[in-house]
N, C-alpha and C positions, 0 to 999 in steps of 0.2 A: 357706594364706595365715600368715602370722606375725602374731600378735597385737599389737593396736595398743597403742603405747608413749606413754607420756605425753610430751608435746615437751620439756619439760627433760631426760630423760632421753636422749632421740634426742640433745640439742645438748652434753648430756655425752659421749654417747660419739662423737660426732663430733669434738670438741676433743681426745678420747684418741687418735682415728685421726690427727687432724693431726699431735699429738705425737711420733708415731712415723713421719711421714711419706707417711701412707695418705689423702691429699686425695682419689683419685678415691672412694675406699670411702667417705671423710665426705659428700662431694657426692652419692653414691647413699643413703645413708642418709636424707639431709634432701632429697631427691628423693621418695623414697617416701613421707616422710612427706606430702608435697604432694598426693600422690594419694590420700591416704586418706578416707574419707567422713567420719571423724571431727573432720578438719581444720576444716572449716567451723565445730565449735563450741567452737574452742578460743579463748579469748580474746585480746583484740589485745596485750595488755600482754606474754602471755607468746610470741606469736609475732613482734613486731617485732626482736627482739634475736636469735632465729633467722633473720628474713629477713635481716638487716644479715651475719648470718657465711655465710650463703647466698651473698649478693652478693658478698661478698668471694671467697669461694671460685671462684665462677663467673669474675670480674675475671681472680684469680690462675693459673686455668689456662685462658683464652679459651675459655670456653663460652658464646658469647652464646645460643645457641637454646634450652639450657639455663634461662637466666636469664630469658629472654622468657615462657617457659611459667610460671616460679614466680612471676613479675611480674603474669599476668594471672589466676592462683590468686588471689594477695593481692589484688589490686584489686578481683575480685569479694566478697570477703568483705569490707574494710574501705572500700570506699566509700559504705557508707549509714550508718556508724558513724564514721568517724575518718579524714577526707579528709588531716590533717597526717600522719599515719604512713605515707601512701602516698607524700606529698611528700617526707618526710625518706626514705623508702629508694629512691623515683628520684635524689633530689639523691645520696645516698651513693653509687649507682651510677654515676652519671658524674661525681661527683668521683674515685673511684677510678680507671675510666678513663682520667681526663686526666691522673691522678698518673702512671699506669704510663706513659703516652706523653713526658712530661718527663723519668721517669726514663730511658727508652728514649734519649731524645736526650743527655741527659747521658752515659750509658755509650756511643752512638757517637762522640761528641765527645772522650773518654777514650780510647776504642779507636783511634781515627783517630791521635791525639797520640800512642800507645803504638806504633803501627806505624811509624812515622818513627823509623830506627834513625838515620840522620846526618841530623842538621837542617840542615846545608850543602848538602846534594844535594838539588835540588828534586826530581829523577825519577828512578827507579831504571829499568835497560832492561827489567825483568819488568813494570813499572808502567805505560811505556809501551807495550810489546807488548800488554798486555792491555788497555790504554783504547783503542788502535786497533782490537782485534777487537770488543770489547763496546760501544766508543761512550760507556762510564762512568767518571766519575772513582771515584777510591777511596772518596772518602767518599759518593757515590752509591750505591755498592757495600753500602758500610758501612750507609749509612741503609737501603737495602732490604730488608738483611738483619737487621737489629734494630727500626728505626725502624716499617717499613711494617706489618707485623704488629699491632701497635697501634695504629697511625694507623686500621687497618680495624676492628679490635674498638671503639676509640672510636666510628668512624661508627656501626657497626652498634649501640652503647649508644643511641646518639642516637636514631638508628631504630625502635629497639624502645621506648625512653620514649616517642616518639611515635604508636607502635603502642597501646601501653598506655594513653594517656591520651585518645585521641582522643575527639570526639563525646559528652563528660561535662561539662554544665555545672557540675558541682563539683568537676571538677580542670583548670576551663578556664584558671586564673592560672598552673599548675605547668605545663601545656602550652605555653602561650604563652614562658613562659621557656626551656623546652628549647630551642624552636623559634629563640629569638634566642640560645641558647649555640650550637647549630647552624651558625645563618650566622657568626657569629664563628669556628667552628673551620674552616668553607672559607675563610675572608678571611684567618687566620692562615697555614693551611697552604696557601693559593691551592690548593683541590679544587674546580675548576671543574664536573667532573664530576658531584659528589658533589653540589653545589650545584642543578645544574640535578636532581636526581633528589629532592633534596630540595624544591625548588619542587612539583614534579610531584604528590609525597606530598602535601603543604599543599593543593594545590588538587583531590586526589580526596578528600580529609577534608571539606574545606569542601563540596564537590559532594553528600558522602552525609549530610548534614546533614537535609535533607529525606525520606532514604531513611529513617533511624532517629528521626525525629520521635516515632512512636508510643511508643518505648523510655522507661523511667525516666531521668531526669536527660539529657534529649536538648538540644542547642544551640536556644536561642531568639534570633536573630538580630536581631528586634524587641527586644531588651532593649537599650538604650545601653549600659551597661556592656559585655556582651558584644561588641555589635561594635566598641566602643571598643579591645577587647584585639584583635580582627582586625585593626583597620587600623592599629594598631601593628606589629603584626607585620608586615603587608603592607609598612609603611613599611620597617621594618628590611630587610627582603628588597630592596626598592628599593634602598636605599643599597648594600648588600653586591653586588648584580647591578651598580650602576655602578662601585663599586670593584674589581672585577673585570673589568669592561670587557667583561660578556657583555650585551649592549645589545638582544639579540632576549628575552631571559631578563627584562632591565628593562621593555621594552614589554610584556611580558604581565603584569609587575607591575602596571604602569600599569593596564592593562587590570582587573585584579583588584581594585585600589584605587577605581577609577570605580565598577565592579561595586558595591562594599561603600557607597560614597558615595552611589549611587541610593536604597539603603536605609535609608540614615540618616535620621529623624524632624526632625533639627536639624542644623545646618551645622555643620560639622568646625572646629576652632581655627584661625585665620587663619595661625598659625606653620608647621603641618602644611600647609595648602594653597601655603605657600611654599616650602617644601621638595618640594613635589609638581611646583610649576610649575619649580624650578629643576632637579631631575632629566629634566623633558621638554624641557627645554634641550638637556641633553647628547646625549640620545636624538635630538632631531630633528638636531642639528646632525652626530653620528657617520653618522647617515643620509642626509645630505645634502638634506632638506626645509628649505631657508630659510626658506619662507614661514611655515613652522609653529613653526621655531623663533624666526621673529622675533614670532610670536604668543605663544608661550610667554614669552619675555622681557616681552612687556608685559605679559601678567596678572602676573607677578613683580613686576614693577616698582609695578603698581596694590596688590597686596598689602603689599609694604615699605613703601610710601608711608604707607599708611593704618596700618599698626602702627606706624611709627615707630620711633624708637630708632637710628637710622642717623646717622653723622657726616658733614659735608658731603662730605668728600672720599670718603667710600665712594659718598654719593648720586651725587656726578658719576662716578664707574670706573662705576657702574650704569647710569647714564643713557648712558654712551658706549656700553656694549654693547648697550644698547636701539637706539640709532640706528643703531649700525654692523650690527647684525643686520637692521634695516628696512631699511636702503641695500643690504645685502647681497641682498637678492630681485631675482632677474632681471627687468627691466623686458617685460612681454607679455602676451596675454590669457590664455593657456593652457587655450583651450577644448576643444582635441581631448583635451589630457592630461586634464582635470577630467573629461571624458566617460568616460574610459576606466577612470579610477578614479573613480569619483563615489562608490562605497559606502566606498571607505576613505577618502576624503575626509571623508566624512561621520562616521567612527567617529574619526577625528584630530580633527573640530570636537566632536564630543561630549565627547571626553577632555578638552579644554580646556574645556569648559562655555562654549561661544560659541553663540547663536542660529543664526547663518550662517556661511560659509566666511571667513576673513579675506582681504583684498585687501592689495597695496603700499603702495597710495594710503590705505586706510582705516589701517592701521597706522602711518604718517607723518603722519597727520591727527591720529591718536590721541595721540602722541607730543608734536606740537606743541602740542594743546591742554594737556596736564601739563607743558609748561615744561619738555621734558627738553633741546630746543636750547639753552636758556640757560645750562644748570648743565654742560652736556658739556664734556669737553677742546677745548682750540684744535683739535687737530687733526683732531677729530671735525666741528667746526663747518665747518671749512675743505673738507673731504671732502663735509658737506651742499651747500656751496654750488657746489662743481662739480659735482655728479651731479644736483642738484635745480634751483638758482638759475641758474647760465651756461648759455647755450649757446653754444658754438666747439667744434664737432666737430674742427678741425682739430690743435687743441693742448689737447684733452682730456686724452689719455693721458701728454703730457710734463709737463702740470700736474697731473697727480695721483700722476706717479711717485713723486715726493719724498713725499708724502704717505703712502702706501702704503708705502715703505720706514721711515718713520717708525714705522707702525704697526705692521710686522712687527716691531720691536726691541721691542715691548711685549707680553708672554705675555696680556695680555687680549683683544687685536686680530688675534694673528698666526694664530688659527685659523680666522680670517673671510677669509683672502687668496684663497682660490680663489673663494669668493663671491662677493668682490668684483670677481675678475677677469670673473666671468661677467655680473656687473652692469654692468662698465664697457663691457665688449663689446656685451650690449644697450642700452646707453645710445647707445652710439657708431653702431651703426647703426640706432638709431631716429631720433638727428639726423641720420647721411647719408641717411636715407630721405627726409626732409622738402626737402632741400637739392639731393640730387642725383638723377637717373633714373638712374645707372648709374653705378659706380666700379670702379676695376682693382682686381684683387687684389693686384698688388704694390703698388697704393697705400696700400691697407687695410692692408697689412704695414708700411708705412713707418709709419703714423699708430699701429701697436700696438707698433712697432719700441722706444719710449723707455722701455717696462717691462721689456723684456730688456734694455738698455743699463745703467737705473739698479739691475740687479742684485737686483730684487723676486723674492721664492722665490715659485716658482709660476707665475713669468710662462709666458704663452703660447707655445707654438713655433709656426710658420707652418702645418704640420699640424693641430695643434689649433685655431688659429684657424678653418680651413676647415671641420673636422668639428662645430665649434659653430656655424657659418653654416647649413651644412645641417641641423642639427639643429634651428634656428631657423626653417627654411624648413618642415621635417618637422610641426614641434607648431603651426604657423600663428600663430607669435609675429611674424612679419615677412612678407609678400608679396614672396618674391625669387626670382629664376632666376640661376643660376651657367651662364655660357657660357664652358667650359674653354677651347672653341676660342680665341675672343678674348681670353682671361686675364681677364674682367669680371663683374661683379653687377651685376644689373638689378634694380631698383627696380620692382614690379611696381605701377600706381595707377591702376587703371579705375573709370571710373564706381559699375559697379555690383558691383564686388566684395564678396562677400559678404551680396547683400542678398534671395538666394533664400529664405534660412531663418533661423528664430531660433538654430539653433546655430551659424551662422556669420556672426552678426550682428555687426558692426563697432563695436567699442568705441573711441572718443578716446584715443590716446596720451598718456601724462600728460607734462605740459609742454611739449607741441607747440607750436611757435612759429607755423605757419601751418597751414590746413588744407589734407588732401588732395583729391583727384577725388572718391572717394568719401564724403568729410565732405560736398563742397559740394552733391553730387546728393542725401544724404540731408536738408541743410539744404532743398534746394530741395523736396522732398517735405512734408517738415515746413510749409513757408510755405504751401502748395498745400492740403494737411490744414487749415491753421488759414483761408485764406479761405475754404474751402467750411463750415466751421462757422460762419464770421461770417456768411455770405451766408443759409445755413439761418435763423439766429438772425433775420436782417432779415425772410426772407420769413414767420417766425411772429412777427414784432413783433405784426402787426393782429389776430392773435387773442388775443395776451397784452393790449393795450389794452382788451380788449373785457372783459376778466375784471376781476371789483369787487377791490377791497382783499383781502378776505376771503376770496376764494375762491386769488388769489396766494398769499397767506399760507398757505391749507389744502394748495395744491400744493405749495407750498416744503418746506411739514413733511412731505409725504408722499415727497416726493423726499428731505430728510434723512434718514425713517426705512427709505426702500428704500436709501440708500447704505449706512445703518450697517449695514444688516442682510445686506446682499451682502456687507461688507467683514467681517462677523463670520462668516458663510458660509465666506468665501472663508481666514480663517485657522482656520476650523473644519475645512478639506478640506485645508489644509496640515498642521496639527497629526494628523489623522490617517494622513496619507501618510507622517509622520515617525514616527509611533509603529507603523505598519504594517513600516515598513523596520528600525525596532530591533526588533520581534518577531519580524520573519524572521530577522533578524543572532541574535540570543538563541538561535531555535528552531533554527540552524544548529548554533551554539556548543555549546548544550544536547546535540543530537544527539551531535556529536561526542565531546563527553566522555562521554555514556551508553556510548557503542561502547568509549571509550578505558575508562572502569569494568569494563564485561563483558569486555573481552579480559581488562583484568588481574586481575578475578574467576577468570577459566578459568585465567591463569596461576596466580593464588594457589593455587587449589585442587590445579592439577596438581602445583605446587612443595610442597604440603604433605602433597599422598598419597607424593610422592617423600621426601619427609623423614620419612615418618611409616614409610615402609617401612625406609629408611636407618636409622632410630633403631631401629627393631626389631633389626635385623641388629647394628648396633652395640652394642645393649643385651647380644644373646645373646653377642656376643665379649667387651664387656667381663665379662659374669658368668663366662665361662670363662678369661678371664685374670686374673680375681678368686681364682677357685679354685685356677688354676694357682700364682697369687702368693703364695697362702695356704699351700699345700704347700710350695713353697720356702721361704719364712720360717721355717717350723716349722723346715724340714729344717737351714736355716742357724742358726738359735738352737741347735737340738741342737747341731751342728759347735760352734759358737763356745763355748758352756759346755762341751763337751768337751775345747776347745782350750785354756779358761781354767783347767781343773780339771788339764789334764795340765802347764801350767805351772806351778799350784800344787803338783804332785805326789801331789791326791788320785787320780788314776786313771794307769796306765800307759800307754807307747806302744801297746803290744798292744790295748789295748781299743778304741782309737779303729776298728779294724777291724772290730769288734762294735757301731758306734753304733745300729745300729737296734735292738738288744737294749735301749740305754738310754732312759729316756722323758725329755721335758724338766722334767718336773715332779723328775724322781729326781734328774737334773743338778743342777737349783737347789738341792734340796735339799744335795747332796754339796758344792756350792759355799759354802752358807750354814754348813754344818758347817765346811769349810775355813777362812772368814771367821772365826768364832768361835774356833777352834783359834788361827790367827795372836794374833787379838786378845788372848786369854789369855797368850800367849807374849810377846808385846809388853809388857803389862801387869806381867808375872814380872819380864822386863828394866828395866823402868822403875824397880820398887819396890828391885831391886839398887843400878841408879845412883843413886835419891835416898838409899837408907841411906850408900852412899857420899860422896855430897856432904856428908849430914850432919856424918858424923864427921872431914870435911876444915874445914867451917865451924867446929867446936868446936876444932881444933886452930889455927885463925888466930887466933879471940878469944881464947885463953889466950896466945897467945904478944903479942897487940897490948895487955894490960891493963897492964902496965907503962909502955909507950910512952904512953899515954893522959894519965896523970898529969903526965909529966914535957912533954907538949904543951900542957896545961891550965895550967901554972906559965909556960911561956914566954908564954903567950897571956896570962896575967892582966898581966905586965910591959910588956908591948906596949901594950896597952892603956892602963895608967897614963901612960906617955908621952907616947901620943898624945892624951890628953885634957887634960893638963898644956901642951901646945903651944897648943893650940885654946884654952883658958881666956886663957894670955897673949895670944894677938893680938886677943882679943876686946877685952881691957881697954886695950890700947894703939889699939885703934880707937876706942872709947867715949871716950877721953882726946881723940884730935885732933876726933873731931864734936864734942864739948863745946866747946872753944877755936874750932872755927870758929863754932858758935852764938854766943857769945859776943860775936866780932867781925862778926858780922851784927848782932846788937844793939844795940852799940855805934854804928854806922853808920846805923842807921837810925832812933835815937832823936831825932836832930835835927829829922826829919820831924813829929812825933806832933803838935806845935801846930798847921801847917799842916793835918795831917789832921782834928783834931777842930775845927777850925774850918769847913771844909769839909762835914764830916758834920751839925754844926750846922747851918747853910744850908739844907742838901740835906733835913733833917727837916723842917725849918720849911716851907719849900717844898712838901715833899711834905704837910705837915700843912693847910695851908692849903689844896691841890688836894682832899684828902681832904674837907675841911669842906665845901668848895663841891659837890662831888659828892655828899658825904652829904644837903645841904639841897636839890640838885635833885632826888636819889633820893626824898627824904621828900615833897617838891611832888608829883613824879610818881604817887608812891604814893596819895597824897591825892586827885589827879586821878582816877586807875583806879578808888580807892574810891568815888568819888563817881558815876562813869560806871556801874560796876557796880551801884551801890545804884538809881541811876535806871533803870538797864536791868531791874534785880529787880522794882523796884516796877512800872514799866509791863508787865512781862510778866507780874508777878502780877496784876496789872488787867485783861490780856486773858484771863488762864487764868479770871478769876472772872467776865468776859463770857461767854466761850466755855461756862463751867459753866454758866451762866443760860440761855444759847441751848440749850445741850444738854437741859438739864433743861426747859424749855419745850416745845422738840420732845418729848422722852420723854413729856411729860404729854400732849401734845396726840395724840403715837402713841397713848398708854395708852388715853386717852379714846376715839378712833377705835376700838381692839381691842375696848374695853366695847361700844360701839355694835354694831361688828360682831358680838361675841359674843352680845349681847341679842338681838341681828335672827336668827342662826342657831340661838338657843335657842327663840324662837319660832318659826322654820320648823321646826324638829325637832319640838315641840310639837303644830304645826298637821299637819306629815306623821304623826306619831306617832297623834294623835286621828282624821285619815281611815285608817291604817292599823287604827286599833281598831275603827272604824266597819265598814271593811271585812270584816276578820275575823269580827265580829260578826254581820253581814250571812250570810258563809260559814258559820259556824257553824249557823246558824239554819237555812239551806238545808240542810246536811249532816244535822243533826238532823231535819228532817221527811225528809229521804231516808233516814235509817235507820229511824223509825219506821214507815213507808210499807214499807221492806222486811221491818221484823218482823212487819208485820201480814200483810203477803203469804208470808212463812216459817210463820206460824202458821197461816193459811188451808191452806196445804199439806200444815202436819203433821197438822192435824183429819181433813184428806180422808185423808191414808196411816193415820191410825190407823181412821177409819170403814173404810177398805177392808182392812185388816190384820185388823178385828174379823168383819168380813163373812166373811173369807176361814177364820178360824179356827173359825167356826160352820159353816159347809161342808163343812170337812174332820173336823170333829166328829161330825156326823150321815152323813158317807161311811165314817168309823172304826166308829162305831156300826153301821153297815149290814154293812159288812164284818164286823163282829167276830159278828152274827147269822148272816149266812151261813156264816161259819167253823165256828161252833156248832153249826148244822143239818147241815153235812156231816161234821162229827165223830161226831155223834149217830148219822149213817146208817153209817159204817163202824165205829163201835165194837162195835156187838152188845149182846150179853145182859153186865150186868154180872158179873163174876168174884165166888167166894164166899169171902171170907177163912177162913185157918184159926183153929183154937182160940188159938194161940200170937199172933195178931194180925199174922201175917206174910203177905206175899204168896205168888203162886206164883210171879212172877219171882226170879230171881237178885239182883236188886239194885232198890231201892225208887226207883220214881220220885217223882220230884219233886211235891209236892202242887202245885195250881194257886194256892193263896192262899201258897202259901211262897216264890213267886218275886217279886222286887220288880217293881214295877211300872216297864213301860217308857215312857220319857217320850216323849209323842205329839208330833207336830209342833205341834199347836195349842198345847198345855203348854208347848212351846219356845218358840214365839213370842211368846204371851203372857208369859210371863216376861221376856225380854229386851227391852232397851230399845229404842225405835224408833231406824233410822238417817235420819237428814233428808235424806241425797242418794239413799238406795236406792229403787227403783221399788216399784210395787203389783203384786204377782205377777199373774198373768194367770190369771183363772177356767178357761178352758178348758183349760189345760194342767196342771192339777193333775194328781197320781197318788199316789192312797192307799197308806198305808206298808204296807197288810196283802198288795197283790197285789207288792210288789216283794222283801218279804222271803221266808223260807223256812217260812210260816204252813201251816196245815191246807189249803189253797186249791191249793198248787202240786203240782208233780210229786214234788217230794220229799216233801212228807207222806205222796203217794198209794204212793212207791216203798217208804218206811219201812214204811206199815201193811201191803203187800205181803208185805214180808221179815219184818213181827213176826206175820204169820197163818202163814205157810209154815215159821217156825223152830223154832214150838215142839211139844214132843212130844205135844201131845193137838191136841183141834179147839176148843179153847175160846180166842178170841184175847188178847193180851196187852193189858191196860187202857192207853191211853194219855195223855198230858198233852196240853193242849190248847197248841195251836201257839204257837210262840214269837214274839215279834216281830221286828221285823227284824232289831235288835242282838243277837237271839239267838244264839250260836255254834253250827253245824251239826254239829261232829265231839263225838266221845266227851271231855268233859272232868273225869272222876270226879265229876258232880252239880254242881261249882262252874259258874257263869257271870260273866261281865266286864259290872257293873253300868256304865251310862252315866253320864256325867258329868251332873249336874243343872244348869241354866242355861244351857246354851251350844246353840245353834241350831245344827242341822247340817242341811244341805241332803238330801233322800233322793233326787234327780234323780240317775239313773245310777248307785245302788248296787244291788246285786246279794244 
């Protein structure tokens, strides 16, 4: 692996490669730097310019996948330190891609203009034939070849940016900005497929918020700012989908907005909700759902009127749309349809924020309560009167036809004509069912014919009218039968129709003139139920009369409480059922999203694996290609240098065949030498030319010298003549001006008297006015002085009073502080005295405890000393007894005494140390008696004491007996060698030339365990 290079060095190398046209190699070097382990430890101030250059190279070469990998690496490094750096890099990436698209569009426009040779000839045979075969025009083919690749790359850049910034709270703002820019891109270039994919991507990112909630910087939708950002993005998505006319995607966007609004803790802005309902009106209108379209208009109108800011004309148009949309809802029960799509209608009702499903009658009632009818246009008012007030089925269509024609010319109402035709037919059939029991189909078509005759757009044909009638019968809006044999429509009006169950319960028609048979039967049944209830009340009246007032009041309160509890229980049950439905719907949606996410994850992993394999193969091919290109470049450079040297004459033509023998560096050296040679030759030629020019210039000046003196004299004479002429003209002009001034003075001198008089009058007048103003100003100044003097004295007096009051307050505060300080000192003195008394008592107790402990310690020391003294005496007696036993044993084994020689020497080769010459071995008693007693040491046990003589190598041991035996057998005679007394415990057992180690006096050494 190559050693790690500094990022600045890598950037310089990349710039050098770019300057020679090696952009692939430059990008490869930057990519290798990103994969290095030390890349993460590089400061961002150094990495950001490198990242900008890396992005520029990726955009220039359309390397979207490479750019994505680099952006991911950079995000992982910079997200914890500098979010602004990531935003700058992402923004730069998108801007460069957008600039490339604009550049490609301009290039395509220029190319299309250049391709046209003859501006007068619209088409050529070749272009006509190519267009017939491919189906594309010349501009489309040019755009597909030039613009489409860059459009694709721009789309990939948006997706890459969103994938880089997703699910990170610190990058949420730039994420929403990029998403909205992507919406604008889809809208500008009409990219509907890409818009759908973008919406799915955003939904997937939002669904993964909970999945990545454990990661750092995760998205928190409970944060109001974050939720607002998502709402803004979803509203931009909704607006774009409506403008692109992607109505299914618009409906999904509405559902996304509704799900986000349910998470919000506070209500959104009214303007935002107004936009929400306005887009819902368009969606419902396209879907043909007239009922919810009218409900959306009603919600929008309520919000707009509450916000305000609309002019009367705008409110009138809006009111007309609200009323027309409500009138366009067909008249009927929709019972069967509601049962079939009950869940769907519940979702639509929730999207509108309604507690229950809207109805046509409820919408009209709400519109009338908001005075919509009063401010609506006249044509809309007339339409309302025809459909809701007037009952004239035979002339209904002919009366409404002019109104529909008028509304069709208005773009606000033209889209409602198909719905109005349905509402008109439903109203006509409803009115006819109240008047007739049957009607001919031809008669019905004649009643509808005025709509077709008036030329109203979307008027029903006879087949469409019959189809609509059959649809009403199928949906249960009208109880009718069609008899094709007789060609008539029979309105069924049976007494017990629709009474069998709740699902088919009859609802009275809106605006009915007379009751039907079924209504009469129901009314009779209601009367019977009322009579039975009254009879029961009368029968129980005697019992009620026997109750007292208190009992009746208590029973009434019990009934009221029971009703209230029953009502609450019913509301709770309904809320639970609605909530259960919502949860089931959300669960199904969540399962679908999870399945989609799982499939997307599997697909993504498969794509990543394929991309990884492809990347590895591409990288291997790229490395091979780079090596070949490097070899070719070196060969081409050598050939180029050789040819240039051949042109300059440095080498011969025959040397080109021997090009392999020339090194590139040698060729460059030869070229440099040739350039130096040419430079010297050029300098020599220039020096010769300059010398020649100097000689020529010297000759010119020599010939010019006499001519300059002559020219100087001519110039002096010309200047003198010019000066004299100018002076003469100036004098003449001065004389003329002086004469004119004298004439003017003479002419104006006669007015001096009037001027002087007028000036004196004005001076006098101005003087009086000045004196008057001066007096007034003086008086005003005096008044102001008096006022200021008075105000100053008053302020000074108030200041004095305030100072006295402050002094009094301060004095009272100081007295209060002194009193509090005295109380505090007294309290402290009391506490100190109590503390001293307590401390003295504690000290006395402590002293008594210490004296008691000292007495106990002294008693223990006395006991210990007595025990030690007793042990010392016992040891002394034992040592004396042991010494006597050792002496007796030595006398028994010593034998008769040896006779000394005349010279005083003994018979042995070495004199034994006399007994009295050895230093006394310190005994245990002496050691113990001389050492100071330890207070904590326990007294020794008397039964475990071991005498020192038994532990040492004295005469009573086996060593002494062995020495005596050896001494007796080792001498030449039978006379035994005299032996010295047995040494003490510390005596040395080995031969040490008559010297023995003396024990340190005054140190007690334990004798237990020593041999």
